Each structure stands twice: as structure tokens, then as C-alpha cells.
mmCIF file of the N, C-alpha and C atoms, coordinates in Angstrom:
data_MODEL
# 
_entry.id   MODEL 
# 
loop_
_atom_site.group_PDB 
_atom_site.id 
_atom_site.type_symbol 
_atom_site.label_atom_id 
_atom_site.label_alt_id 
_atom_site.label_comp_id 
_atom_site.label_asym_id 
_atom_site.label_entity_id 
_atom_site.label_seq_id 
_atom_site.pdbx_PDB_ins_code 
_atom_site.Cartn_x 
_atom_site.Cartn_y 
_atom_site.Cartn_z 
_atom_site.occupancy 
_atom_site.B_iso_or_equiv 
_atom_site.pdbx_formal_charge 
_atom_site.auth_seq_id 
_atom_site.auth_comp_id 
_atom_site.auth_asym_id 
_atom_site.auth_atom_id 
_atom_site.pdbx_PDB_model_num 
ATOM 1   N N  . MET A 1 1  ? 10.029 -21.220 14.649  1.00 0.00 ? 1  MET A N  1 
ATOM 2   C CA . MET A 1 1  ? 9.004  -21.500 13.662  1.00 0.00 ? 1  MET A CA 1 
ATOM 3   C C  . MET A 1 1  ? 7.870  -20.476 13.762  1.00 0.00 ? 1  MET A C  1 
ATOM 4   N N  . PHE A 1 2  ? 7.313  -20.294 14.941  1.00 0.00 ? 2  PHE A N  1 
ATOM 5   C CA . PHE A 1 2  ? 6.230  -19.335 15.146  1.00 0.00 ? 2  PHE A CA 1 
ATOM 6   C C  . PHE A 1 2  ? 6.679  -17.937 14.766  1.00 0.00 ? 2  PHE A C  1 
ATOM 7   N N  . SER A 1 3  ? 7.900  -17.615 15.144  1.00 0.00 ? 3  SER A N  1 
ATOM 8   C CA . SER A 1 3  ? 8.443  -16.289 14.851  1.00 0.00 ? 3  SER A CA 1 
ATOM 9   C C  . SER A 1 3  ? 8.531  -16.050 13.348  1.00 0.00 ? 3  SER A C  1 
ATOM 10  N N  . ASP A 1 4  ? 8.997  -17.044 12.601  1.00 0.00 ? 4  ASP A N  1 
ATOM 11  C CA . ASP A 1 4  ? 9.135  -16.903 11.155  1.00 0.00 ? 4  ASP A CA 1 
ATOM 12  C C  . ASP A 1 4  ? 7.783  -16.802 10.448  1.00 0.00 ? 4  ASP A C  1 
ATOM 13  N N  . ARG A 1 5  ? 6.786  -17.497 10.940  1.00 0.00 ? 5  ARG A N  1 
ATOM 14  C CA . ARG A 1 5  ? 5.494  -17.567 10.252  1.00 0.00 ? 5  ARG A CA 1 
ATOM 15  C C  . ARG A 1 5  ? 4.536  -16.468 10.673  1.00 0.00 ? 5  ARG A C  1 
ATOM 16  N N  . VAL A 1 6  ? 4.704  -15.935 11.885  1.00 0.00 ? 6  VAL A N  1 
ATOM 17  C CA . VAL A 1 6  ? 3.735  -14.959 12.377  1.00 0.00 ? 6  VAL A CA 1 
ATOM 18  C C  . VAL A 1 6  ? 4.387  -13.624 12.739  1.00 0.00 ? 6  VAL A C  1 
ATOM 19  N N  . VAL A 1 7  ? 5.368  -13.669 13.596  1.00 0.00 ? 7  VAL A N  1 
ATOM 20  C CA . VAL A 1 7  ? 5.939  -12.431 14.139  1.00 0.00 ? 7  VAL A CA 1 
ATOM 21  C C  . VAL A 1 7  ? 6.630  -11.606 13.063  1.00 0.00 ? 7  VAL A C  1 
ATOM 22  N N  . HIS A 1 8  ? 7.487  -12.200 12.280  1.00 0.00 ? 8  HIS A N  1 
ATOM 23  C CA . HIS A 1 8  ? 8.222  -11.444 11.260  1.00 0.00 ? 8  HIS A CA 1 
ATOM 24  C C  . HIS A 1 8  ? 7.292  -10.824 10.217  1.00 0.00 ? 8  HIS A C  1 
ATOM 25  N N  . PRO A 1 9  ? 6.329  -11.560 9.671   1.00 0.00 ? 9  PRO A N  1 
ATOM 26  C CA . PRO A 1 9  ? 5.406  -10.934 8.727   1.00 0.00 ? 9  PRO A CA 1 
ATOM 27  C C  . PRO A 1 9  ? 4.611  -9.788  9.355   1.00 0.00 ? 9  PRO A C  1 
ATOM 28  N N  . LEU A 1 10 ? 4.222  -9.940  10.608  1.00 0.00 ? 10 LEU A N  1 
ATOM 29  C CA . LEU A 1 10 ? 3.483  -8.856  11.271  1.00 0.00 ? 10 LEU A CA 1 
ATOM 30  C C  . LEU A 1 10 ? 4.374  -7.639  11.503  1.00 0.00 ? 10 LEU A C  1 
ATOM 31  N N  . GLU A 1 11 ? 5.635  -7.865  11.790  1.00 0.00 ? 11 GLU A N  1 
ATOM 32  C CA . GLU A 1 11 ? 6.572  -6.741  11.929  1.00 0.00 ? 11 GLU A CA 1 
ATOM 33  C C  . GLU A 1 11 ? 6.730  -6.012  10.597  1.00 0.00 ? 11 GLU A C  1 
ATOM 34  N N  . ARG A 1 12 ? 6.805  -6.766  9.486   1.00 0.00 ? 12 ARG A N  1 
ATOM 35  C CA . ARG A 1 12 ? 6.899  -6.137  8.165   1.00 0.00 ? 12 ARG A CA 1 
ATOM 36  C C  . ARG A 1 12 ? 5.633  -5.341  7.847   1.00 0.00 ? 12 ARG A C  1 
ATOM 37  N N  . LEU A 1 13 ? 4.484  -5.881  8.213   1.00 0.00 ? 13 LEU A N  1 
ATOM 38  C CA . LEU A 1 13 ? 3.223  -5.160  8.002   1.00 0.00 ? 13 LEU A CA 1 
ATOM 39  C C  . LEU A 1 13 ? 3.192  -3.870  8.820   1.00 0.00 ? 13 LEU A C  1 
ATOM 40  N N  . THR A 1 14 ? 3.704  -3.940  10.024  1.00 0.00 ? 14 THR A N  1 
ATOM 41  C CA . THR A 1 14 ? 3.753  -2.748  10.875  1.00 0.00 ? 14 THR A CA 1 
ATOM 42  C C  . THR A 1 14 ? 4.626  -1.668  10.243  1.00 0.00 ? 14 THR A C  1 
ATOM 43  N N  . ARG A 1 15 ? 5.778  -2.050  9.728   1.00 0.00 ? 15 ARG A N  1 
ATOM 44  C CA . ARG A 1 15 ? 6.660  -1.076  9.059   1.00 0.00 ? 15 ARG A CA 1 
ATOM 45  C C  . ARG A 1 15 ? 5.982  -0.503  7.814   1.00 0.00 ? 15 ARG A C  1 
ATOM 46  N N  . ALA A 1 16 ? 5.296  -1.360  7.060   1.00 0.00 ? 16 ALA A N  1 
ATOM 47  C CA . ALA A 1 16 ? 4.597  -0.902  5.862   1.00 0.00 ? 16 ALA A CA 1 
ATOM 48  C C  . ALA A 1 16 ? 3.472  0.061   6.227   1.00 0.00 ? 16 ALA A C  1 
ATOM 49  N N  . THR A 1 17 ? 2.804  -0.186  7.337   1.00 0.00 ? 17 THR A N  1 
ATOM 50  C CA . THR A 1 17 ? 1.744  0.711   7.806   1.00 0.00 ? 17 THR A CA 1 
ATOM 51  C C  . THR A 1 17 ? 2.309  2.102   8.084   1.00 0.00 ? 17 THR A C  1 
ATOM 52  N N  . THR A 1 18 ? 3.473  2.150   8.675   1.00 0.00 ? 18 THR A N  1 
ATOM 53  C CA . THR A 1 18 ? 4.128  3.429   8.949   1.00 0.00 ? 18 THR A CA 1 
ATOM 54  C C  . THR A 1 18 ? 4.430  4.166   7.656   1.00 0.00 ? 18 THR A C  1 
ATOM 55  N N  . LYS A 1 19 ? 4.899  3.442   6.643   1.00 0.00 ? 19 LYS A N  1 
ATOM 56  C CA . LYS A 1 19 ? 5.185  4.073   5.350   1.00 0.00 ? 19 LYS A CA 1 
ATOM 57  C C  . LYS A 1 19 ? 3.907  4.598   4.706   1.00 0.00 ? 19 LYS A C  1 
ATOM 58  N N  . ILE A 1 20 ? 2.850  3.802   4.747   1.00 0.00 ? 20 ILE A N  1 
ATOM 59  C CA . ILE A 1 20 ? 1.585  4.234   4.144   1.00 0.00 ? 20 ILE A CA 1 
ATOM 60  C C  . ILE A 1 20 ? 1.055  5.465   4.874   1.00 0.00 ? 20 ILE A C  1 
ATOM 61  N N  . ALA A 1 21 ? 1.188  5.496   6.184   1.00 0.00 ? 21 ALA A N  1 
ATOM 62  C CA . ALA A 1 21 ? 0.758  6.662   6.954   1.00 0.00 ? 21 ALA A CA 1 
ATOM 63  C C  . ALA A 1 21 ? 1.522  7.915   6.535   1.00 0.00 ? 21 ALA A C  1 
ATOM 64  N N  . ALA A 1 22 ? 2.754  7.723   6.056   1.00 0.00 ? 22 ALA A N  1 
ATOM 65  C CA . ALA A 1 22 ? 3.584  8.842   5.601   1.00 0.00 ? 22 ALA A CA 1 
ATOM 66  C C  . ALA A 1 22 ? 3.325  9.185   4.135   1.00 0.00 ? 22 ALA A C  1 
ATOM 67  N N  . GLY A 1 23 ? 2.423  8.443   3.477   1.00 0.00 ? 23 GLY A N  1 
ATOM 68  C CA . GLY A 1 23 ? 2.089  8.746   2.090   1.00 0.00 ? 23 GLY A CA 1 
ATOM 69  C C  . GLY A 1 23 ? 2.833  7.932   1.058   1.00 0.00 ? 23 GLY A C  1 
ATOM 70  N N  . VAL A 1 24 ? 3.589  6.941   1.497   1.00 0.00 ? 24 VAL A N  1 
ATOM 71  C CA . VAL A 1 24 ? 4.283  6.057   0.566   1.00 0.00 ? 24 VAL A CA 1 
ATOM 72  C C  . VAL A 1 24 ? 3.367  4.851   0.357   1.00 0.00 ? 24 VAL A C  1 
ATOM 73  N N  . TRP A 1 25 ? 2.564  4.897   -0.715  1.00 0.00 ? 25 TRP A N  1 
ATOM 74  C CA . TRP A 1 25 ? 1.509  3.905   -0.911  1.00 0.00 ? 25 TRP A CA 1 
ATOM 75  C C  . TRP A 1 25 ? 2.032  2.535   -1.322  1.00 0.00 ? 25 TRP A C  1 
ATOM 76  N N  . LYS A 1 26 ? 3.005  2.502   -2.192  1.00 0.00 ? 26 LYS A N  1 
ATOM 77  C CA . LYS A 1 26 ? 3.511  1.213   -2.675  1.00 0.00 ? 26 LYS A CA 1 
ATOM 78  C C  . LYS A 1 26 ? 4.350  0.559   -1.587  1.00 0.00 ? 26 LYS A C  1 
ATOM 79  N N  . THR A 1 27 ? 4.141  -0.723  -1.409  1.00 0.00 ? 27 THR A N  1 
ATOM 80  C CA . THR A 1 27 ? 4.924  -1.451  -0.420  1.00 0.00 ? 27 THR A CA 1 
ATOM 81  C C  . THR A 1 27 ? 5.731  -2.543  -1.109  1.00 0.00 ? 27 THR A C  1 
ATOM 82  N N  . ASP A 1 28 ? 6.778  -2.956  -0.464  1.00 0.00 ? 28 ASP A N  1 
ATOM 83  C CA . ASP A 1 28 ? 7.626  -4.003  -1.019  1.00 0.00 ? 28 ASP A CA 1 
ATOM 84  C C  . ASP A 1 28 ? 7.363  -5.338  -0.323  1.00 0.00 ? 28 ASP A C  1 
ATOM 85  N N  . LEU A 1 29 ? 6.166  -5.489  0.202   1.00 0.00 ? 29 LEU A N  1 
ATOM 86  C CA . LEU A 1 29 ? 5.811  -6.725  0.905   1.00 0.00 ? 29 LEU A CA 1 
ATOM 87  C C  . LEU A 1 29 ? 5.673  -7.873  -0.083  1.00 0.00 ? 29 LEU A C  1 
ATOM 88  N N  . GLU A 1 30 ? 6.299  -8.955  0.234   1.00 0.00 ? 30 GLU A N  1 
ATOM 89  C CA . GLU A 1 30 ? 6.201  -10.170 -0.581  1.00 0.00 ? 30 GLU A CA 1 
ATOM 90  C C  . GLU A 1 30 ? 5.959  -11.336 0.353   1.00 0.00 ? 30 GLU A C  1 
ATOM 91  N N  . THR A 1 31 ? 5.233  -12.305 -0.128  1.00 0.00 ? 31 THR A N  1 
ATOM 92  C CA . THR A 1 31 ? 5.017  -13.521 0.659   1.00 0.00 ? 31 THR A CA 1 
ATOM 93  C C  . THR A 1 31 ? 4.696  -14.678 -0.265  1.00 0.00 ? 31 THR A C  1 
ATOM 94  N N  . LYS A 1 32 ? 5.096  -15.830 0.144   1.00 0.00 ? 32 LYS A N  1 
ATOM 95  C CA . LYS A 1 32 ? 4.749  -17.058 -0.571  1.00 0.00 ? 32 LYS A CA 1 
ATOM 96  C C  . LYS A 1 32 ? 3.745  -17.865 0.251   1.00 0.00 ? 32 LYS A C  1 
ATOM 97  N N  . SER A 1 33 ? 3.496  -17.376 1.444   1.00 0.00 ? 33 SER A N  1 
ATOM 98  C CA . SER A 1 33 ? 2.614  -18.068 2.361   1.00 0.00 ? 33 SER A CA 1 
ATOM 99  C C  . SER A 1 33 ? 1.169  -18.032 1.855   1.00 0.00 ? 33 SER A C  1 
ATOM 100 N N  . LYS A 1 34 ? 0.470  -19.129 2.014   1.00 0.00 ? 34 LYS A N  1 
ATOM 101 C CA . LYS A 1 34 ? -0.925 -19.205 1.598   1.00 0.00 ? 34 LYS A CA 1 
ATOM 102 C C  . LYS A 1 34 ? -1.876 -19.195 2.796   1.00 0.00 ? 34 LYS A C  1 
ATOM 103 N N  . ASP A 1 35 ? -1.323 -19.011 3.989   1.00 0.00 ? 35 ASP A N  1 
ATOM 104 C CA . ASP A 1 35 ? -2.163 -18.988 5.179   1.00 0.00 ? 35 ASP A CA 1 
ATOM 105 C C  . ASP A 1 35 ? -2.771 -17.598 5.380   1.00 0.00 ? 35 ASP A C  1 
ATOM 106 N N  . GLU A 1 36 ? -3.360 -17.380 6.528   1.00 0.00 ? 36 GLU A N  1 
ATOM 107 C CA . GLU A 1 36 ? -4.037 -16.117 6.802   1.00 0.00 ? 36 GLU A CA 1 
ATOM 108 C C  . GLU A 1 36 ? -3.078 -14.935 6.786   1.00 0.00 ? 36 GLU A C  1 
ATOM 109 N N  . ILE A 1 37 ? -1.883 -15.131 7.268   1.00 0.00 ? 37 ILE A N  1 
ATOM 110 C CA . ILE A 1 37 ? -0.892 -14.055 7.253   1.00 0.00 ? 37 ILE A CA 1 
ATOM 111 C C  . ILE A 1 37 ? -0.553 -13.686 5.810   1.00 0.00 ? 37 ILE A C  1 
ATOM 112 N N  . GLY A 1 38 ? -0.384 -14.680 4.948   1.00 0.00 ? 38 GLY A N  1 
ATOM 113 C CA . GLY A 1 38 ? -0.120 -14.422 3.532   1.00 0.00 ? 38 GLY A CA 1 
ATOM 114 C C  . GLY A 1 38 ? -1.266 -13.681 2.879   1.00 0.00 ? 38 GLY A C  1 
ATOM 115 N N  . GLN A 1 39 ? -2.492 -14.051 3.225   1.00 0.00 ? 39 GLN A N  1 
ATOM 116 C CA . GLN A 1 39 ? -3.658 -13.351 2.685   1.00 0.00 ? 39 GLN A CA 1 
ATOM 117 C C  . GLN A 1 39 ? -3.671 -11.907 3.142   1.00 0.00 ? 39 GLN A C  1 
ATOM 118 N N  . LEU A 1 40 ? -3.324 -11.678 4.384   1.00 0.00 ? 40 LEU A N  1 
ATOM 119 C CA . LEU A 1 40 ? -3.271 -10.324 4.917   1.00 0.00 ? 40 LEU A CA 1 
ATOM 120 C C  . LEU A 1 40 ? -2.200 -9.494  4.209   1.00 0.00 ? 40 LEU A C  1 
ATOM 121 N N  . VAL A 1 41 ? -1.038 -10.068 3.984   1.00 0.00 ? 41 VAL A N  1 
ATOM 122 C CA . VAL A 1 41 ? 0.041  -9.366  3.289   1.00 0.00 ? 41 VAL A CA 1 
ATOM 123 C C  . VAL A 1 41 ? -0.390 -9.004  1.869   1.00 0.00 ? 41 VAL A C  1 
ATOM 124 N N  . ARG A 1 42 ? -1.006 -9.945  1.160   1.00 0.00 ? 42 ARG A N  1 
ATOM 125 C CA . ARG A 1 42 ? -1.460 -9.662  -0.211  1.00 0.00 ? 42 ARG A CA 1 
ATOM 126 C C  . ARG A 1 42 ? -2.549 -8.591  -0.234  1.00 0.00 ? 42 ARG A C  1 
ATOM 127 N N  . ALA A 1 43 ? -3.467 -8.656  0.719   1.00 0.00 ? 43 ALA A N  1 
ATOM 128 C CA . ALA A 1 43 ? -4.526 -7.646  0.799   1.00 0.00 ? 43 ALA A CA 1 
ATOM 129 C C  . ALA A 1 43 ? -3.935 -6.273  1.101   1.00 0.00 ? 43 ALA A C  1 
ATOM 130 N N  . PHE A 1 44 ? -2.947 -6.236  1.958   1.00 0.00 ? 44 PHE A N  1 
ATOM 131 C CA . PHE A 1 44 ? -2.299 -4.980  2.313   1.00 0.00 ? 44 PHE A CA 1 
ATOM 132 C C  . PHE A 1 44 ? -1.586 -4.387  1.105   1.00 0.00 ? 44 PHE A C  1 
ATOM 133 N N  . ARG A 1 45 ? -0.909 -5.242  0.334   1.00 0.00 ? 45 ARG A N  1 
ATOM 134 C CA . ARG A 1 45 ? -0.207 -4.782  -0.872  1.00 0.00 ? 45 ARG A CA 1 
ATOM 135 C C  . ARG A 1 45 ? -1.210 -4.244  -1.896  1.00 0.00 ? 45 ARG A C  1 
ATOM 136 N N  . ARG A 1 46 ? -2.334 -4.949  -2.063  1.00 0.00 ? 46 ARG A N  1 
ATOM 137 C CA . ARG A 1 46 ? -3.376 -4.471  -2.982  1.00 0.00 ? 46 ARG A CA 1 
ATOM 138 C C  . ARG A 1 46 ? -3.913 -3.115  -2.540  1.00 0.00 ? 46 ARG A C  1 
ATOM 139 N N  . MET A 1 47 ? -4.098 -2.955  -1.236  1.00 0.00 ? 47 MET A N  1 
ATOM 140 C CA . MET A 1 47 ? -4.575 -1.690  -0.708  1.00 0.00 ? 47 MET A CA 1 
ATOM 141 C C  . MET A 1 47 ? -3.605 -0.563  -1.068  1.00 0.00 ? 47 MET A C  1 
ATOM 142 N N  . GLY A 1 48 ? -2.318 -0.801  -0.888  1.00 0.00 ? 48 GLY A N  1 
ATOM 143 C CA . GLY A 1 48 ? -1.315 0.199   -1.249  1.00 0.00 ? 48 GLY A CA 1 
ATOM 144 C C  . GLY A 1 48 ? -1.344 0.519   -2.730  1.00 0.00 ? 48 GLY A C  1 
ATOM 145 N N  . ASP A 1 49 ? -1.509 -0.500  -3.567  1.00 0.00 ? 49 ASP A N  1 
ATOM 146 C CA . ASP A 1 49 ? -1.590 -0.284  -5.017  1.00 0.00 ? 49 ASP A CA 1 
ATOM 147 C C  . ASP A 1 49 ? -2.817 0.550   -5.376  1.00 0.00 ? 49 ASP A C  1 
ATOM 148 N N  . GLU A 1 50 ? -3.945 0.242   -4.742  1.00 0.00 ? 50 GLU A N  1 
ATOM 149 C CA . GLU A 1 50 ? -5.181 0.988   -5.001  1.00 0.00 ? 50 GLU A CA 1 
ATOM 150 C C  . GLU A 1 50 ? -5.049 2.444   -4.554  1.00 0.00 ? 50 GLU A C  1 
ATOM 151 N N  . LEU A 1 51 ? -4.468 2.656   -3.396  1.00 0.00 ? 51 LEU A N  1 
ATOM 152 C CA . LEU A 1 51 ? -4.272 4.022   -2.913  1.00 0.00 ? 51 LEU A CA 1 
ATOM 153 C C  . LEU A 1 51 ? -3.350 4.807   -3.838  1.00 0.00 ? 51 LEU A C  1 
ATOM 154 N N  . SER A 1 52 ? -2.326 4.153   -4.331  1.00 0.00 ? 52 SER A N  1 
ATOM 155 C CA . SER A 1 52 ? -1.408 4.802   -5.263  1.00 0.00 ? 52 SER A CA 1 
ATOM 156 C C  . SER A 1 52 ? -2.140 5.197   -6.545  1.00 0.00 ? 52 SER A C  1 
ATOM 157 N N  . ALA A 1 53 ? -2.945 4.296   -7.082  1.00 0.00 ? 53 ALA A N  1 
ATOM 158 C CA . ALA A 1 53 ? -3.687 4.578   -8.310  1.00 0.00 ? 53 ALA A CA 1 
ATOM 159 C C  . ALA A 1 53 ? -4.678 5.720   -8.092  1.00 0.00 ? 53 ALA A C  1 
ATOM 160 N N  . ARG A 1 54 ? -5.342 5.722   -6.968  1.00 0.00 ? 54 ARG A N  1 
ATOM 161 C CA . ARG A 1 54 ? -6.310 6.786   -6.677  1.00 0.00 ? 54 ARG A CA 1 
ATOM 162 C C  . ARG A 1 54 ? -5.622 8.128   -6.526  1.00 0.00 ? 54 ARG A C  1 
ATOM 163 N N  . GLU A 1 55 ? -4.443 8.120   -5.906  1.00 0.00 ? 55 GLU A N  1 
ATOM 164 C CA . GLU A 1 55 ? -3.711 9.373   -5.752  1.00 0.00 ? 55 GLU A CA 1 
ATOM 165 C C  . GLU A 1 55 ? -3.321 9.926   -7.122  1.00 0.00 ? 55 GLU A C  1 
ATOM 166 N N  . LYS A 1 56 ? -2.888 9.054   -8.034  1.00 0.00 ? 56 LYS A N  1 
ATOM 167 C CA . LYS A 1 56 ? -2.535 9.497   -9.379  1.00 0.00 ? 56 LYS A CA 1 
ATOM 168 C C  . LYS A 1 56 ? -3.751 10.066  -10.093 1.00 0.00 ? 56 LYS A C  1 
ATOM 169 N N  . ASP A 1 57 ? -4.900 9.408   -9.955  1.00 0.00 ? 57 ASP A N  1 
ATOM 170 C CA . ASP A 1 57 ? -6.129 9.909   -10.569 1.00 0.00 ? 57 ASP A CA 1 
ATOM 171 C C  . ASP A 1 57 ? -6.515 11.272  -10.007 1.00 0.00 ? 57 ASP A C  1 
ATOM 172 N N  . LEU A 1 58 ? -6.405 11.431  -8.706  1.00 0.00 ? 58 LEU A N  1 
ATOM 173 C CA . LEU A 1 58 ? -6.714 12.724  -8.088  1.00 0.00 ? 58 LEU A CA 1 
ATOM 174 C C  . LEU A 1 58 ? -5.757 13.808  -8.554  1.00 0.00 ? 58 LEU A C  1 
ATOM 175 N N  . GLN A 1 59 ? -4.498 13.452  -8.704  1.00 0.00 ? 59 GLN A N  1 
ATOM 176 C CA . GLN A 1 59 ? -3.503 14.409  -9.163  1.00 0.00 ? 59 GLN A CA 1 
ATOM 177 C C  . GLN A 1 59 ? -3.817 14.867  -10.585 1.00 0.00 ? 59 GLN A C  1 
ATOM 178 N N  . LYS A 1 60 ? -4.196 13.923  -11.453 1.00 0.00 ? 60 LYS A N  1 
ATOM 179 C CA . LYS A 1 60 ? -4.564 14.267  -12.822 1.00 0.00 ? 60 LYS A CA 1 
ATOM 180 C C  . LYS A 1 60 ? -5.801 15.159  -12.848 1.00 0.00 ? 60 LYS A C  1 
ATOM 181 N N  . ALA A 1 61 ? -6.793 14.840  -12.027 1.00 0.00 ? 61 ALA A N  1 
ATOM 182 C CA . ALA A 1 61 ? -8.012 15.650  -11.972 1.00 0.00 ? 61 ALA A CA 1 
ATOM 183 C C  . ALA A 1 61 ? -7.692 17.056  -11.478 1.00 0.00 ? 61 ALA A C  1 
ATOM 184 N N  . HIS A 1 62 ? -6.828 17.156  -10.491 1.00 0.00 ? 62 HIS A N  1 
ATOM 185 C CA . HIS A 1 62 ? -6.431 18.464  -9.964  1.00 0.00 ? 62 HIS A CA 1 
ATOM 186 C C  . HIS A 1 62 ? -5.724 19.291  -11.042 1.00 0.00 ? 62 HIS A C  1 
ATOM 187 N N  . GLU A 1 63 ? -4.820 18.659  -11.770 1.00 0.00 ? 63 GLU A N  1 
ATOM 188 C CA . GLU A 1 63 ? -4.116 19.359  -12.846 1.00 0.00 ? 63 GLU A CA 1 
ATOM 189 C C  . GLU A 1 63 ? -5.084 19.824  -13.922 1.00 0.00 ? 63 GLU A C  1 
ATOM 190 N N  . LYS A 1 64 ? -6.079 19.006  -14.234 1.00 0.00 ? 64 LYS A N  1 
ATOM 191 C CA . LYS A 1 64 ? -7.081 19.376  -15.234 1.00 0.00 ? 64 LYS A CA 1 
ATOM 192 C C  . LYS A 1 64 ? -7.895 20.576  -14.760 1.00 0.00 ? 64 LYS A C  1 
ATOM 193 N N  . ILE A 1 65 ? -8.267 20.586  -13.492 1.00 0.00 ? 65 ILE A N  1 
ATOM 194 C CA . ILE A 1 65 ? -8.999 21.712  -12.942 1.00 0.00 ? 65 ILE A CA 1 
ATOM 195 C C  . ILE A 1 65 ? -8.161 22.986  -13.013 1.00 0.00 ? 65 ILE A C  1 
ATOM 196 N N  . LEU A 1 66 ? -6.896 22.885  -12.670 1.00 0.00 ? 66 LEU A N  1 
ATOM 197 C CA . LEU A 1 66 ? -6.009 24.058  -12.735 1.00 0.00 ? 66 LEU A CA 1 
ATOM 198 C C  . LEU A 1 66 ? -5.896 24.588  -14.159 1.00 0.00 ? 66 LEU A C  1 
ATOM 199 N N  . ARG A 1 67 ? -5.768 23.674  -15.137 1.00 0.00 ? 67 ARG A N  1 
ATOM 200 C CA . ARG A 1 67 ? -5.691 24.111  -16.540 1.00 0.00 ? 67 ARG A CA 1 
ATOM 201 C C  . ARG A 1 67 ? -6.973 24.814  -16.942 1.00 0.00 ? 67 ARG A C  1 
ATOM 202 N N  . ASN A 1 68 ? -8.114 24.262  -16.565 1.00 0.00 ? 68 ASN A N  1 
ATOM 203 C CA . ASN A 1 68 ? -9.399 24.853  -16.915 1.00 0.00 ? 68 ASN A CA 1 
ATOM 204 C C  . ASN A 1 68 ? -9.575 26.224  -16.265 1.00 0.00 ? 68 ASN A C  1 
ATOM 205 N N  . GLU A 1 69 ? -9.104 26.399  -15.054 1.00 0.00 ? 69 GLU A N  1 
ATOM 206 C CA . GLU A 1 69 ? -9.209 27.689  -14.396 1.00 0.00 ? 69 GLU A CA 1 
ATOM 207 C C  . GLU A 1 69 ? -8.349 28.741  -15.080 1.00 0.00 ? 69 GLU A C  1 
ATOM 208 N N  . ARG A 1 70 ? -7.210 28.331  -15.625 1.00 0.00 ? 70 ARG A N  1 
ATOM 209 C CA . ARG A 1 70 ? -6.331 29.282  -16.330 1.00 0.00 ? 70 ARG A CA 1 
ATOM 210 C C  . ARG A 1 70 ? -6.978 29.784  -17.602 1.00 0.00 ? 70 ARG A C  1 
ATOM 211 N N  . LEU A 1 71 ? -7.779 28.939  -18.220 1.00 0.00 ? 71 LEU A N  1 
ATOM 212 C CA . LEU A 1 71 ? -8.447 29.344  -19.455 1.00 0.00 ? 71 LEU A CA 1 
ATOM 213 C C  . LEU A 1 71 ? -9.557 30.296  -19.113 1.00 0.00 ? 71 LEU A C  1 
# 
């Protein structure tokens, strides 16, 4: 019981952290839990989504700067 509710979700978060460190912002973390672990998983997923969106915005800004420099 403890393993299913705490250990396994934390192991998934650890793996997701490794992916985010490698630049893979989107995570496939899912949870139905409404406890603190579930809140942590949802917050972590939101963080990955936000980082992904920011990276796309930065990429667009960089491309715009490059176009402007060519002109």
C-alpha cells in the first residue's frame, strides 16, 4: 500500500526530473490521487508544460531576431 501511494509516484517523478534535465519538458505523468503526492505530480506536469511553452516562445523570438538581422 505505502509503495503504491508514495514510492512508485516518487520514482516516476525522479524519472521525469531526469528527462526535464535533458531538455524534454513535457512529461507523461498522470495521477488520480488527490493527496499531496497527486498535487506534486500535477504541479510537476504544469511546470513541464510551462517550460515547454517558454522554450517555444524563446525559439520564436530568436527566429524573429535572425530574420531582422538578415534584413
